[in-house]
C-alpha positions in Angstrom: -62.7 -49.7 -103.5 -59.4 -47.8 -103.0 -61.3 -44.7 -103.0 -64.0 -45.5 -101.2 -61.2 -46.2 -98.1 -59.5 -43.2 -98.7 -62.6 -40.8 -98.8 -63.9 -42.6 -95.6 -60.2 -42.6 -93.9 -60.4 -38.5 -93.6 -63.3 -38.0 -91.8 -62.2 -40.7 -89.5 -58.8 -38.9 -88.9 -60.7 -35.6 -88.1 -63.2 -37.4 -85.8 -60.7 -38.8 -83.8 -58.5 -35.6 -83.6 -61.4 -34.0 -82.4 -62.1 -36.8 -79.6 -58.4 -36.5 -78.7 -58.9 -32.7 -78.2 -62.2 -32.9 -76.1 -60.0 -35.5 -73.7 -56.9 -33.7 -73.4 -59.3 -30.3 -72.7 -60.6 -32.2 -70.0 -57.9 -33.6 -68.5 -56.3 -30.5 -68.5 -59.3 -28.7 -66.6 -59.1 -31.4 -64.2 -55.9 -31.6 -63.3 -54.2 -27.8 -64.1 -50.6 -27.1 -64.1 -48.5 -25.5 -61.2 -48.7 -22.0 -61.1 -45.8 -20.2 -62.8 -44.5 -18.0 -60.0 -42.7 -14.7 -60.3 -39.7 -15.9 -58.6 -39.2 -18.7 -61.4 -40.1 -16.5 -64.2 -37.5 -13.8 -63.0 -34.8 -16.8 -62.6 -36.1 -18.2 -66.1 -35.7 -14.6 -67.6 -31.9 -14.1 -65.9 -31.2 -17.5 -67.4 -32.2 -16.7 -70.8 -30.6 -13.4 -71.0 -27.1 -14.7 -69.5 -27.2 -17.4 -72.4 -28.0 -14.7 -75.2 -24.9 -12.7 -73.6 -22.7 -15.8 -74.0 -23.6 -16.3 -77.5 -23.6 -12.5 -78.6 -20.4 -12.1 -76.9 -18.7 -15.6 -78.4 -20.0 -14.0 -81.8 -18.8 -10.9 -81.5 -15.3 -12.2 -80.1 -15.1 -14.6 -83.1 -16.3 -12.8 -86.1 -15.7 -8.9 -84.7 -12.7 -8.7 -87.1 -15.1 -8.9 -90.1 -16.4 -6.3 -89.5 -13.5 -3.4 -88.8 -12.2 -1.0 -91.3 -8.7 -2.4 -92.6 -7.6 1.1 -93.2 -8.1 2.1 -89.8 -5.4 2.0 -87.0 -5.9 -1.3 -84.8 -6.6 -0.7 -81.3 -4.3 -2.1 -78.8 -6.7 -4.1 -76.5 -8.5 -6.6 -77.0 -12.0 -6.9 -78.2 -14.7 -5.8 -75.7 -16.9 -8.2 -74.0 -20.9 -7.5 -74.4 -22.4 -7.2 -71.2 -26.3 -6.8 -70.2 -26.0 -4.4 -67.5 -25.8 -0.5 -68.4 -22.5 1.1 -67.5 -23.6 3.7 -65.3 -26.5 3.9 -62.8 -28.0 2.7 -60.0 -28.9 -1.0 -59.7 -33.0 -1.2 -60.1 -33.2 -3.8 -57.2 -36.0 -6.6 -56.8 -39.4 -5.8 -58.6 -41.9 -4.9 -56.2 -44.6 -7.2 -55.3 -48.0 -7.5 -57.8 -51.2 -5.9 -55.7 -53.3 -8.3 -54.0 -56.4 -9.4 -55.7 -59.6 -9.0 -54.9 -62.4 -11.7 -55.2 
């Protein structure tokens, strides 16, 4: 009897997950998510970049001494700070708008 219940439980779980997937798909089609704007995408990318710079800079400041050559003379200045921008060159400025879509 236990084997029969186990054998019937697997198709029941597969059927239930299929019904859930269909209902979730229909709900998503009826109530689509809000559009992700370019400004929000740029802000999110800038936020991720600044967090990554902070993590890399902190890791380099903490572990940078492990990678120096012990025979080399020690520099008089502190460890360099990692930045995301190039040292030289003009600022690229804002990105240009996307072309309008035709129906």
